[in-house]
N, C-alpha and C positions, 0 to 999 in steps of 0.2 A: 539403298538404305538411306532414309532421311537423317541428316545430321541433327543431333539434339544439342542444345546449349544449356549449360549449368550456370545459374546465377546465385551466388551466396548473398544472404541478407542477415541482418540483425534486427530483432524487434523485441523490446522489453527484456533485453538481456538474453534472448534465446536465439541460437544460431540455426538457420535453415538454409537448405540448398534447393532451389527450384529448378526443375527440368522443363525447358521450354522447346516448343517446335519453332522452326524458322519464322513462322508468322507471329510469334510471340505468345501463343496460347500455352497455358500450363498443363502438363500431363502427369506430373509427379512432383513430390518434394521429399527431402530427407531431413528429418528432425534429429540432429546429432545427439541432443540430450536424451531424448526418448529412445534412441536407437531404432527408429522406425522409418521405413520408406513407404509413403502412401502413393499408390499408383491409380490414376484415374482411367487409364486405358490398359486393361490387363493384357491385351494382345501384344503390347509393346514392352512388357515387363523386362525381358532380357536386354533390349536396347537401353532401357532406363538404367538398369544395373551396370551396364558397361560404361555408360556416360558418367555415373556416380562413383565408379570404382576408385578413382584417385582421392575421393573425399571421405570414403567410409573409414571409420576408425575402429571398428570392431563388429561383432555379430549384430545383425539387424533383423527386424521382423518386416516382412514385405506383404503388402496386401492393399485392399481398398481402404479409404479413410473410415475410421470408426463412426458409427451412428452417433450424431450429436445428442447430448443430454438436453433436458429441458432448460437448464441454466445456460448452456451454450447457445441454444436457439434464441433465448431471450437476449443474450449478448449480441448475437448477429442482427437482431431486429432493432437494437438500440441505436438511435441517431447519435453521431459523434459529438454533437453539442450537448447531449444529455449524459455522456459517459464520463464518469469521474475517475475511472481507472488510470488514465494517463497523467493525472495530477502528480506533480513532484512534491516532495516534502517542502512545506512552506510556499506552495504555489501562489496563494493569495498575496503573501508578502513580496514575492518575486515580481508579480504583476504591479503591485502598488509602488515598488521602488523603481520599476521601469517607467511608470506614468509620472511619478513625482520623485526624481532622484534627490539624494542628499546634496545640499549645497557644497561646493568645493571648499569654501572657506569656513565651513562650520567647525567650531572648536571641539565640541563634544560628539562622540560617536552616536549616530542615529540609532535610537532604541529599536527601530524595526530591524536593523541589521543584526543586533544581538538576538532578538527573538527568532530571526531566520536561522541563525547558527544553531540555536537550540532545537528548532523543529527539524532541521536537517540531520542533526546528530541522532535524535530519537527515531526519525523516519528511516535512516539508514540501518539502525539496529533492528527495527521491525522488519524491514525488507529482507534482511538476512535470515529471518525465520521461515521464509517460504519453503525451503527444502524439508522442513519438519511438518509441513501441511498447513501452514498459516497463510492467510491472505490479508493484505493491508491496503487501505485507502488513505489518501492524504488530503488535507485541506477540504474537508467536506462542508459545503455551505449550508447554513440553516436560515430559514426565513427570518427577516428582521435584521440581517447583517451579521449574525453570529456564525461560528463555524466550529467544527471539531478539528483539532490539529491532526489527529490520526484516529482511524478506526481499525482495530485488529480483530480478525475472525479466524477461529481455529478450533482444534480439538478441545481446548480448555474453555471455550465460550467466546463471548464477544466483549471487547474492551474499548472504552472511549478514553483517549489520551489527551492530556494537556502537557505540553513541553514548557518548562520554566527555566529561563536563562538565569543562572546564579554564579557565574564564573568568579572565583576567588572571594565569595561571600558565604557567610554562615546563614542557613535557612532555618527559621523557627516556625513550627506548625502547631497551631492551637486551633483545632477545628471550630469554625470554618475558615479562620484567618491564617494567612501565610505572610511571614515577614522575611524580606531579603536584606541582610545587613542592617543598615540603619534607616531603611526606607519605611514609610508608614505601612502597617499591615493592611492586607486586602482580603476580601472573602473569596479567595480563589477556589477553595474546595466547594463552597456553596454553588458557585457558577458552574464548576465542572460537573457536579452531581445533577444540576438542572439540565445541562447539555446531554448527559448520559440518559436522563429520563426521556428527553426528546427523541434520542436514538432508539430507546426501548419502544416508544410509541410508533415510530416509523417502521421498525423492523419486526414488531410484535414478538420480541424475545428479550430476555434479561440482558442488560448491558452494564458492565462493571466500570466504575470510574477509576482512572489511574493518573496520578500526578507524577510525571517524570522530571526530576530535578537534574539539570545539566551542570556538571563541573563545579558543584558547591564544595567549600572546604569542609562542611559538616552539615548534617540534617538533624535538627533537634525537634523531636516529636513529643509534645507535652499533652498528655491525656489520651483517651481513646479516640480513634477515628471512626466516623460513621460511614459505612458502606463505601469506603475509598481506600485505595492502596497508594502509598507514597514510596517511590523508588528512586534511587540514584540511577542516572542514565546507564551506568555500567551494569546494573542489575536487571535491566529490561530483558535481555536474552533469557533470563531464568524462567520467564513465562512460557517459553517453548516446551518445558517439561510438563506443563499442565495438560490433562487429557480427561476423557470420560464424559464430556458434555455434548459435543457435536460430532456426528458421523461425517465422513467425507462428502456425502451427498447433501447433508444439511449445510456444511460450510460453503459449498458451491452455490446452493440456492440462496443463502443469506448474502453471499458476495454479489451475486447477480442482482439481487434486490437493492443492495446498498450502493452499488456503483451507478444506479440510475438516479440522476439528479431529481427527477420528478417524485421519487419516493420521499424525499425530505420536505416536500411541500405540505405534507399532512401534519407536520410538527408545529 
């Protein structure tokens, strides 16, 4: 009997155990979260299960890998340089800070670092919605140097997010202007809606604009808001309860389209 080797791996937060032949070829893998053992060589099923026995944590489904969907096939054909899915929250800022670090002797905190903290806080909240059927992309580049901080796709629709750092400040919203503390007002909502409109054009579906305000002492909304939600970052998870707009197949199709960098060139 040929000895099989089990190699554990982690990818995008998912734990998998690959079963390899002595020459390194893969003949099976165990997806612990899905509770499934995918076997490429059915004749060796029992050998595979014996090798995986110490790693199995409960009942499992055993069989050939499921037939990939259209969205999965599109993902497999996507060149890594064009795949936005690996982007971390604040990816563009992380790269900018790596290229041009904050001077050691600088007295004031680099604004980019505050913005990064905001994007990371909102991005982490969005990523935690995945078990409820939502998919998230971060730091989506737009032609001309702009970007979407986050794009959320799920049962309740598609949402374009802008994360606003406002720690220990009061935020006043008078559409389209947003004022943080005593700083001059800026047309943040107008720019956000424009970015959402560009996403709508790229994905050919309705995209809702959401301003997520991070760690403000208070949010003062004066007057009606036009086609925009303004949320405290602690309220972001409440969007997970929305449903009735996109089916699971629609979500995966939109996600596959949105993760392709080339999709955004049409905006």
